[in-house]
DSSP file (Angstrom, degrees, kcal/mol; ACC not computed):
  #  RESIDUE AA STRUCTURE BP1 BP2  ACC     N-H-->O    O-->H-N    N-H-->O    O-->H-N    TCO  KAPPA ALPHA  PHI   PSI    X-CA   Y-CA   Z-CA
    1    1 A M              0   0    0      0, 0.0     2,-0.3     0, 0.0     0, 0.0   0.000 360.0 360.0 360.0 145.6  184.6   74.1   93.1
    2    2 A K        +     0   0    0      4,-0.0     2,-0.1     5,-0.0     4,-0.1  -0.960 360.0  77.3-146.3 171.3  183.9   75.1   96.6
    3    3 A G  S >> S-     0   0    0     -2,-0.3     4,-1.6     1,-0.1     3,-0.7  -0.270  83.7 -66.6 108.8 162.2  181.1   76.0   98.9
    4    4 A L  H 3> S+     0   0    0      1,-0.2     4,-2.7     2,-0.2     5,-0.2   0.799 123.1  59.3 -52.5 -43.9  178.4   74.1  100.8
    5    5 A P  H 3> S+     0   0    0      0, 0.0     4,-2.2     0, 0.0    -1,-0.2   0.888 110.6  46.3 -62.0 -36.1  176.3   72.8   97.9
    6    6 A F  H <> S+     0   0    0     -3,-0.7     4,-1.8     2,-0.2    -2,-0.2   0.893 110.1  50.8 -70.1 -39.0  179.5   71.0   96.6
    7    7 A V  H  X S+     0   0    0     -4,-1.6     4,-2.5     2,-0.2     3,-0.4   0.951 110.2  51.2 -56.9 -56.7  180.5   69.6   99.9
    8    8 A V  H  X S+     0   0    0     -4,-2.7     4,-3.0     1,-0.2     7,-0.3   0.921 110.9  49.8 -45.9 -51.7  176.9   68.3  100.3
    9    9 A A  H  < S+     0   0    0     -4,-2.2    -1,-0.2    -5,-0.2    -2,-0.2   0.822 109.4  49.6 -66.2 -30.5  177.2   66.7   97.0
   10   10 A D  H  < S+     0   0    0     -4,-1.8    -1,-0.2    -3,-0.4    -2,-0.2   0.903 120.5  34.2 -68.8 -41.1  180.4   65.0   97.6
   11   11 A I  H  < S+     0   0    0     -4,-2.5    -2,-0.2     1,-0.3    -3,-0.2   0.894 133.4  27.4 -82.4 -39.7  179.4   63.5  101.0
   12   12 A W    ><  +     0   0    0     -4,-3.0     3,-1.3    -5,-0.3    -1,-0.3  -0.823  66.6 179.2-122.0  87.4  175.7   62.8  100.0
   13   13 A P  T 3  S+     0   0    0      0, 0.0    -1,-0.1     0, 0.0    -4,-0.1   0.820  85.2  46.0 -63.0 -31.2  175.5   62.3   96.3
   14   14 A A  T 3  S+     0   0    0      2,-0.1    -5,-0.1    72,-0.0    72,-0.0   0.487  97.3  96.0 -82.1  -8.8  171.8   61.7   96.4
   15   15 A G    <   -     0   0    0     -3,-1.3     2,-0.3    -7,-0.3    72,-0.1  -0.190  63.2-141.5 -78.5 174.6  171.1   64.7   98.7
   16   16 A A        -     0   0    0     70,-0.1     2,-0.6     2,-0.0    -2,-0.1  -0.999   4.3-145.2-140.3 138.5  170.1   68.1   97.6
   17   17 A H        -     0   0    0     -2,-0.3     2,-0.4   -12,-0.1    70,-0.0  -0.911  19.2-171.4-101.4 126.3  170.9   71.6   98.7
   18   18 A I        -     0   0    0     -2,-0.6     2,-0.3    60,-0.1    60,-0.2  -0.962  18.0-131.1-118.2 132.5  168.1   74.0   98.5
   19   19 A M        -     0   0    0     58,-3.7     2,-0.2    -2,-0.4     3,-0.0  -0.627  21.4-114.5 -88.3 138.4  168.6   77.7   99.1
   20   20 A C     >  -     0   0    0     -2,-0.3     4,-2.0     1,-0.2    74,-0.2  -0.524  18.0-146.1 -67.8 130.0  166.4   79.7  101.5
   21   21 A A  H  > S+     0   0    0     72,-3.4     4,-2.7    -2,-0.2     5,-0.2   0.855  97.0  57.9 -69.4 -32.8  164.4   82.3   99.4
   22   22 A K  H  > S+     0   0    0     71,-0.3     4,-1.5     1,-0.2    -1,-0.2   0.903 110.5  40.8 -65.8 -39.5  164.6   84.8  102.3
   23   23 A H  H  > S+     0   0    0      2,-0.2     4,-1.5     1,-0.2    -1,-0.2   0.835 114.0  52.9 -71.4 -31.2  168.3   84.7  102.3
   24   24 A L  H  X S+     0   0    0     -4,-2.0     4,-2.1     2,-0.2    -2,-0.2   0.869 106.2  54.6 -67.4 -38.2  168.5   84.7   98.6
   25   25 A E  H  X S+     0   0    0     -4,-2.7     4,-2.7     2,-0.2    -2,-0.2   0.905 106.5  52.7 -56.7 -45.1  166.3   87.7   98.6
   26   26 A A  H  X S+     0   0    0     -4,-1.5     4,-1.8     1,-0.2    -1,-0.2   0.867 107.4  50.2 -56.4 -41.9  168.7   89.4  100.9
   27   27 A N  H  X S+     0   0    0     -4,-1.5     4,-2.6     2,-0.2    -1,-0.2   0.862 110.8  48.5 -71.3 -36.6  171.5   88.8   98.7
   28   28 A V  H  X>S+     0   0    0     -4,-2.1     4,-3.4     2,-0.2     5,-1.2   0.934 110.7  51.6 -60.5 -48.5  169.7   90.1   95.7
   29   29 A R  H  <5S+     0   0    0     -4,-2.7     4,-0.5     3,-0.2     5,-0.2   0.863 114.7  42.8 -60.4 -39.5  168.8   93.2   97.6
   30   30 A T  H  <5S+     0   0    0     -4,-1.8    -2,-0.2    -5,-0.2    -1,-0.2   0.929 123.5  36.0 -72.0 -49.6  172.5   93.8   98.7
   31   31 A K  H  <5S+     0   0    0     -4,-2.6    -2,-0.2    -5,-0.1    -3,-0.2   0.840 137.4  12.7 -78.0 -35.9  174.1   93.0   95.3
   32   32 A F  T  <5S-     0   0    0     -4,-3.4    -3,-0.2    -5,-0.2     3,-0.1   0.630 107.7-100.5-122.3 -26.9  171.4   94.4   92.9
   33   33 A G    >>< -     0   0    0     -5,-1.2     3,-1.8    -4,-0.5     4,-0.6  -0.154  36.7 -74.3 108.3 154.5  169.0   96.6   94.9
   34   34 A A  H >> S+     0   0    0      1,-0.3     3,-0.9    -5,-0.2     4,-0.6   0.780 114.8  75.3 -49.3 -34.3  165.6   96.5   96.4
   35   35 A K  H 34 S+     0   0    0      1,-0.3    -1,-0.3    -3,-0.1    -2,-0.1   0.721 103.4  36.5 -51.4 -25.8  163.9   96.8   93.0
   36   36 A Y  H X4 S+     0   0    0     -3,-1.8     3,-2.0     1,-0.1     4,-0.5   0.597  89.0  93.1-104.8 -18.5  164.7   93.3   92.1
   37   37 A A  H XX S+     0   0    0     -3,-0.9     3,-1.5    -4,-0.6     4,-0.6   0.821  78.7  60.0 -57.4 -38.9  164.3   91.5   95.4
   38   38 A H  H 3X S+     0   0    0     -4,-0.6     4,-2.1     1,-0.3     3,-0.3   0.773  90.7  71.6 -58.9 -25.0  160.6   90.5   94.9
   39   39 A F  H <> S+     0   0    0     -3,-2.0     4,-2.5     1,-0.2     5,-0.3   0.794  85.9  65.9 -66.3 -23.8  161.5   88.5   91.8
   40   40 A V  H <> S+     0   0    0     -3,-1.5     4,-2.7    -4,-0.5    -1,-0.2   0.957 105.1  43.7 -60.1 -50.1  163.3   85.8   94.0
   41   41 A W  H  X S+     0   0    0     -4,-0.6     4,-2.6    -3,-0.3    -2,-0.2   0.941 111.6  53.3 -63.0 -46.9  159.9   84.9   95.5
   42   42 A L  H  < S+     0   0    0     -4,-2.1     4,-0.2     1,-0.2    -1,-0.2   0.925 115.2  40.7 -55.3 -43.6  158.2   84.9   92.2
   43   43 A L  H >< S+     0   0    0     -4,-2.5     3,-1.3     2,-0.2    37,-0.3   0.920 111.8  55.0 -71.9 -42.6  160.8   82.6   90.7
   44   44 A A  H 3< S+     0   0    0     -4,-2.7    36,-1.5    -5,-0.3    -2,-0.2   0.900 115.3  40.2 -56.6 -45.6  161.0   80.4   93.7
   45   45 A K  T 3< S+     0   0    0     -4,-2.6    -1,-0.3    -5,-0.2    -2,-0.2   0.315  82.6 135.2 -91.9   8.5  157.2   79.8   93.6
   46   46 A S    <   -     0   0    0     -3,-1.3    34,-0.1    -4,-0.2     3,-0.1  -0.252  47.8-147.2 -54.2 141.9  157.0   79.5   89.8
   47   47 A T  S    S+     0   0    0      1,-0.1     2,-0.3    33,-0.1    -1,-0.1   0.638  71.2   6.0 -95.0 -13.2  154.7   76.6   88.9
   48   48 A S  S  > S-     0   0    0      1,-0.1     4,-2.2    34,-0.0     5,-0.2  -0.967  78.6-100.0-158.3 164.0  156.3   75.4   85.6
   49   49 A E  H  > S+     0   0    0     -2,-0.3     4,-2.3     1,-0.2     5,-0.2   0.932 123.3  53.3 -55.8 -45.4  159.4   76.1   83.5
   50   50 A G  H  > S+     0   0    0      1,-0.3     4,-2.7     2,-0.2    -1,-0.2   0.920 108.5  48.9 -67.2 -38.1  157.3   78.2   81.2
   51   51 A H  H  > S+     0   0    0      1,-0.2     4,-1.8     2,-0.2    -1,-0.3   0.863 111.4  50.4 -69.0 -31.4  156.1   80.3   84.1
   52   52 A Y  H  X S+     0   0    0     -4,-2.2     4,-1.7     2,-0.2    -2,-0.2   0.892 109.4  50.8 -64.5 -39.1  159.7   80.7   85.3
   53   53 A K  H  X S+     0   0    0     -4,-2.3     4,-2.1     2,-0.2    -2,-0.2   0.873 107.8  52.6 -69.7 -39.9  160.8   81.9   81.9
   54   54 A H  H  X S+     0   0    0     -4,-2.7     4,-1.6    -5,-0.2    -1,-0.2   0.920 110.2  48.7 -61.6 -40.8  157.9   84.4   81.8
   55   55 A I  H  X S+     0   0    0     -4,-1.8     4,-2.4     1,-0.2    -2,-0.2   0.840 109.9  52.0 -65.1 -33.2  159.1   85.8   85.2
   56   56 A M  H  X S+     0   0    0     -4,-1.7     4,-2.5     2,-0.2    -1,-0.2   0.899 106.3  53.1 -69.4 -38.8  162.6   86.0   83.9
   57   57 A E  H  X S+     0   0    0     -4,-2.1     4,-2.0     2,-0.2    -2,-0.2   0.849 109.8  49.7 -65.2 -37.2  161.4   87.9   80.9
   58   58 A D  H  X S+     0   0    0     -4,-1.6     4,-2.5     2,-0.2    -2,-0.2   0.933 108.4  53.5 -61.6 -46.7  159.7   90.4   83.3
   59   59 A L  H  <>S+     0   0    0     -4,-2.4     5,-2.0     1,-0.2    -2,-0.2   0.937 110.3  45.0 -57.1 -51.1  162.8   90.6   85.2
   60   60 A E  H ><5S+     0   0    0     -4,-2.5     3,-1.7     1,-0.2     5,-0.3   0.898 109.3  56.0 -61.4 -39.4  164.9   91.5   82.2
   61   61 A A  H 3<5S+     0   0    0     -4,-2.0    -1,-0.2     1,-0.3    -2,-0.2   0.865 101.9  58.9 -53.2 -40.5  162.2   94.0   81.0
   62   62 A A  T 3<5S-     0   0    0     -4,-2.5    -1,-0.3    -5,-0.1    -2,-0.2   0.453 128.5 -99.1 -74.7   4.7  162.6   95.7   84.5
   63   63 A G  T < 5S+     0   0    0     -3,-1.7     3,-0.2    -4,-0.2    -3,-0.2   0.708  88.4 126.6  88.7  22.4  166.3   96.3   83.6
   64   64 A G     >< +     0   0    0     -5,-2.0     4,-2.9    -6,-0.2     5,-0.2  -0.253  14.3 133.5-108.9  38.0  167.5   93.2   85.7
   65   65 A A  H  > S+     0   0    0     -5,-0.3     4,-2.2     1,-0.2    -1,-0.2   0.914  77.0  48.8 -57.8 -44.1  169.6   91.4   83.1
   66   66 A A  H  > S+     0   0    0     -3,-0.2     4,-1.9     2,-0.2    -1,-0.2   0.848 112.5  47.3 -54.7 -43.1  172.4   90.9   85.6
   67   67 A V  H  > S+     0   0    0      2,-0.2     4,-2.7     1,-0.2     5,-0.3   0.899 109.6  54.6 -64.7 -44.1  170.1   89.7   88.2
   68   68 A R  H  X S+     0   0    0     -4,-2.9     4,-2.5     1,-0.2    -2,-0.2   0.914 109.0  47.4 -57.5 -45.1  168.5   87.4   85.7
   69   69 A D  H  X S+     0   0    0     -4,-2.2     4,-1.2     1,-0.2    -1,-0.2   0.869 112.8  49.4 -65.6 -36.0  171.9   85.8   84.8
   70   70 A Y  H  < S+     0   0    0     -4,-1.9    -2,-0.2     2,-0.2    -1,-0.2   0.884 117.0  40.2 -70.6 -39.9  172.8   85.4   88.6
   71   71 A L  H >< S+     0   0    0     -4,-2.7     3,-1.4     1,-0.2     4,-0.4   0.854 111.3  56.4 -76.9 -37.4  169.5   83.7   89.5
   72   72 A D  H >< S+     0   0    0     -4,-2.5     3,-1.1    -5,-0.3     4,-0.2   0.895 101.9  58.1 -60.1 -36.0  169.3   81.7   86.3
   73   73 A G  T 3< S+     0   0    0     -4,-1.2    -1,-0.3     1,-0.3    -2,-0.2   0.598 116.2  33.3 -73.7  -9.7  172.7   80.2   87.2
   74   74 A I  T X  S+     0   0    0     -3,-1.4     3,-1.9    -4,-0.2     4,-0.3   0.134  79.4 120.1-123.9  18.2  171.4   78.9   90.6
   75   75 A R  G X>  +     0   0    0     -3,-1.1     4,-2.5    -4,-0.4     3,-1.8   0.828  68.4  63.4 -58.7 -36.7  167.8   78.1   89.6
   76   76 A S  G 34 S+     0   0    0      1,-0.3    -1,-0.3    -4,-0.2    -4,-0.1   0.496 102.7  53.6 -71.7   2.9  168.3   74.3   90.5
   77   77 A Y  G <4 S+     0   0    0     -3,-1.9   -58,-3.7     6,-0.1    -1,-0.3   0.490 127.8   6.5-109.3  -4.3  168.8   75.4   94.1
   78   78 A F  T <4 S+     0   0    0     -3,-1.8     2,-0.5    -4,-0.3    -2,-0.2   0.603  99.2  91.3-152.2 -24.5  165.8   77.5   94.7
   79   79 A A    >X  -     0   0    0     -4,-2.5     3,-2.0    -5,-0.2     4,-0.6  -0.720  65.3-136.9 -87.0 129.6  163.1   77.5   91.9
   80   80 A D  G >4 S+     0   0    0    -36,-1.5     3,-1.1    -2,-0.5    -1,-0.1   0.795  97.1  56.4 -49.8 -47.3  160.5   74.9   92.2
   81   81 A P  G 34 S+     0   0    0      0, 0.0    -1,-0.3     0, 0.0   -32,-0.2   0.635 112.2  42.2 -59.5 -20.0  160.4   73.8   88.5
   82   82 A Y  G <4 S+     0   0    0     -3,-2.0    -2,-0.2    -7,-0.3    -3,-0.0   0.314  85.6 111.6-117.5   3.7  164.0   73.0   88.5
   83   83 A L  S << S-     0   0    0     -3,-1.1    -6,-0.1    -4,-0.6     5,-0.1  -0.521  79.1-101.8 -72.4 147.8  164.5   71.2   91.9
   84   84 A P    >   -     0   0    0      0, 0.0     3,-1.5     0, 0.0    -1,-0.1  -0.300  33.8-110.8 -62.8 158.0  165.2   67.6   91.7
   85   85 A P  G >  S+     0   0    0      0, 0.0     3,-1.3     0, 0.0    -2,-0.1   0.883 117.9  53.5 -59.8 -41.1  162.0   65.4   92.4
   86   86 A H  G 3  S+     0   0    0      1,-0.2   -70,-0.1   -71,-0.1   -72,-0.0   0.522 105.3  55.8 -75.6  -2.7  163.5   64.1   95.6
   87   87 A A  G <   +     0   0    0     -3,-1.5    -1,-0.2   -72,-0.1     2,-0.1   0.138  69.5 139.8-114.5  17.6  164.1   67.7   96.9
   88   88 A Q    <   -     0   0    0     -3,-1.3    -8,-0.0     1,-0.1     0, 0.0  -0.475  39.7-155.9 -63.9 137.5  160.6   69.1   96.6
   89   89 A R    >   -     0   0    0     -2,-0.1     3,-0.5     3,-0.0    -1,-0.1   0.382  28.6-117.5-107.9   3.8  160.0   71.2   99.6
   90   90 A G  T 3  S-     0   0    0      1,-0.2     3,-0.1     3,-0.0    -2,-0.1   0.906  76.5 -55.0  71.9  37.3  156.2   71.2   99.9
   91   91 A R  T 3  S+     0   0    0      1,-0.2     2,-0.7     2,-0.0    -1,-0.2   0.719  98.6 140.6  62.6  24.6  156.0   75.0   99.4
   92   92 A Q    <   +     0   0    0     -3,-0.5    -1,-0.2     1,-0.1    -3,-0.0  -0.872  20.9 171.7 -97.5 106.7  158.5   75.7  102.3
   93   93 A Y        +     0   0    0     -2,-0.7   -72,-3.4    -3,-0.1   -71,-0.3   0.651  52.4  57.5-101.0 -10.5  160.5   78.5  100.9
   94   94 A T  S    S-     0   0    0    -74,-0.2     4,-0.2   -73,-0.2   -74,-0.0  -0.721  72.9-130.2-111.7 161.9  162.6   79.6  104.0
   95   95 A S     >  +     0   0    0     -2,-0.2     4,-2.6     1,-0.2     5,-0.3   0.109  69.9 121.4 -90.0  21.3  165.0   77.7  106.3
   96   96 A N  H  >  +     0   0    0      1,-0.2     4,-3.0     2,-0.2     5,-0.3   0.904  69.9  50.5 -63.9 -41.9  163.2   79.0  109.3
   97   97 A P  H  > S+     0   0    0      0, 0.0     4,-2.3     0, 0.0    -1,-0.2   0.946 114.3  44.7 -60.9 -42.9  162.3   75.6  110.8
   98   98 A A  H  > S+     0   0    0      2,-0.2     4,-2.5     1,-0.2    -2,-0.2   0.873 115.2  48.6 -63.6 -35.6  166.0   74.4  110.5
   99   99 A E  H  X S+     0   0    0     -4,-2.6     4,-2.8     2,-0.2    -1,-0.2   0.939 111.5  49.8 -72.0 -40.7  167.2   77.7  111.9
  100  100 A S  H  X S+     0   0    0     -4,-3.0     4,-0.9    -5,-0.3    -2,-0.2   0.907 111.9  47.8 -59.0 -43.8  164.7   77.5  114.8
  101  101 A A  H  < S+     0   0    0     -4,-2.3     4,-0.5    -5,-0.3     3,-0.2   0.885 112.6  49.7 -70.7 -37.7  165.8   74.0  115.6
  102  102 A N  H >< S+     0   0    0     -4,-2.5     3,-1.3     1,-0.2    -2,-0.2   0.910 104.2  58.4 -60.7 -40.0  169.5   75.1  115.5
  103  103 A A  H 3< S+     0   0    0     -4,-2.8    -1,-0.2     1,-0.3    -2,-0.2   0.735 102.0  55.4 -60.8 -24.9  168.9   78.0  117.7
  104  104 A S  T 3<        0   0    0     -4,-0.9    -1,-0.3    -3,-0.2    -2,-0.2   0.596 360.0 360.0 -88.0  -7.4  167.6   75.7  120.5
  105  105 A I    <         0   0    0     -3,-1.3    -1,-0.2    -4,-0.5    -2,-0.1   0.451 360.0 360.0 -77.0 360.0  170.7   73.5  120.5
C-alpha cells in the first residue's frame, strides 16, 4: 500500500488521517461529475451510521453506484460516524486552517 494515510499510520500508529471534504468533493466532481459532488458534504456531516446509509441509498438512486462504491471505500477518512473517536474533528470539514498556517510559513 502507498499514500499519505498509510505513511501516517506507519509513523504514528495512534494518529488519524482525515480527508478534507472540499478536496474530496473536487475529486468526485472531476471523476464522476458535478451531479454527485454535494453527496460528499452530506456524507461527511452524517450524524449516524443509519443516516450515512440512507444518504448512500439516495446516491445510488441518483445513478451514482460507482461514486457510492468509491466513497464507501474511504468512509473512515471523511464521514463523521466512521471516524475513530480520537479523530473527531468538531464539525471542521475542510483543511483550511492547516492550509492557511502552511501558506504563512
